C-alpha positions in Angstrom: 84.5 98.9 97.8 85.3 95.5 96.3 83.4 93.2 94.0 82.2 89.7 94.8 84.2 87.3 92.8 82.7 85.5 89.8 83.0 81.7 89.4 86.6 81.7 88.3 87.5 85.4 88.4 88.2 87.3 91.6 87.8 90.6 89.7 84.0 90.0 89.5 82.2 92.9 87.9 85.5 94.8 87.7 86.9 92.2 85.2 86.5 94.6 82.2 89.0 96.9 83.8 91.7 94.3 84.1 93.1 94.9 80.6 92.9 98.7 80.9 95.3 101.3 82.4 92.9 101.6 85.3 93.8 98.1 86.6 97.3 99.3 87.8 95.5 101.6 90.3 93.1 98.9 91.7 95.1 97.0 94.3 94.8 93.3 94.8 94.5 92.4 98.5 94.6 89.0 100.1 91.4 87.4 101.5 93.3 87.1 104.8 93.9 90.8 105.1 90.3 91.6 104.3 89.1 89.1 106.9 91.4 90.6 109.6 89.9 94.0 108.8 86.4 92.7 109.0 87.2 91.3 112.4 88.6 94.6 113.7 92.3 94.5 112.7 92.7 96.7 109.6 96.5 97.1 109.7 97.2 94.4 107.0 94.5 95.6 104.7 95.7 99.2 105.0 99.2 98.1 104.1 98.0 96.2 101.0 95.7 99.1 99.9 98.6 101.5 99.6 98.0 105.0 98.3 94.7 106.8 99.1 92.0 106.7 96.3 92.5 110.2 95.0 96.3 109.6 94.7 95.6 106.5 92.7 93.2 108.3 90.4 95.7 111.1 89.8 98.3 108.4 88.6 96.1 107.6 85.6 97.3 109.2 82.4 95.1 112.2 81.6 94.1 110.6 78.2 92.7 107.6 80.1 90.9 109.6 82.8 89.7 113.0 81.4 85.9 112.9 80.8 85.1 111.5 77.3 82.7 114.4 76.6 85.3 117.0 77.6 87.9 115.3 75.4 85.5 115.4 72.4 84.5 119.0 73.0 80.9 117.9 73.5 80.5 119.5 76.9 79.8 123.2 77.6 80.6 122.9 81.3 83.9 121.0 80.8 86.7 122.1 83.2 90.2 120.8 84.1 88.5 119.0 87.1 86.6 116.6 84.8 88.7 113.6 85.9 88.8 111.3 88.9 91.0 112.5 91.8 90.3 116.1 91.2 88.0 116.3 94.2 85.6 118.3 92.0 84.7 115.8 89.4 81.2 116.4 88.1 78.4 113.8 88.4 78.1 113.8 84.6 81.6 112.2 84.3 82.0 109.6 81.5 85.2 107.6 81.4 87.1 107.8 78.1 86.5 104.2 76.8 84.8 102.9 73.7 83.1 99.8 75.2 80.0 101.0 77.1 80.2 98.3 79.8 83.8 99.1 80.6 83.1 102.8 80.4 80.3 102.5 82.9 82.4 100.4 85.3 85.2 103.0 85.1 82.8 105.8 85.9 81.6 103.9 89.0 85.2 103.5 90.1 86.0 107.1 89.3 83.0 108.3 91.5 84.2 106.0 94.3 87.7 107.4 94.1 86.5 110.9 93.9 84.4 110.4 97.1 87.5 109.0 98.8 86.5 105.3 98.7 89.1 102.6 98.2 88.4 100.3 95.3 90.2 96.9 95.4 89.8 93.2 94.5 90.3 90.3 96.8 92.4 87.3 95.8 92.5 84.3 98.0 90.3 82.7 100.7 88.8 84.7 103.6 88.1 83.4 107.0 85.4 83.8 109.6 85.8 83.6 113.4 83.0 81.5 114.7 81.9 81.7 118.3 84.3 84.5 119.3 
């Protein structure tokens, strides 16, 4: 899962996460590696992606990943699995961040990680093989 770049920002809709602890777990891959993968050669992309999604999620400090509602004792069903990477993160998960837009984007990334999807951003030009 990767965002389309904005005009001058390859982070696109993930830009709010760039200045958060979550950014360190979102790999930046080259456009060339992505292009090779889209044309059937995923080796370079896999190398640049690194650790699997759940491993990346578990590397976040718990204070930056445990559900906001669980941290504030506002949830009656809160469990130790209320964070990304647990494999059992509930659908009601809310990332622990004050800014609502950033919180929503974190929650989308957390869901993707928990479902085993890579989340990354692409820096650099891509290519297309025409007539092949």
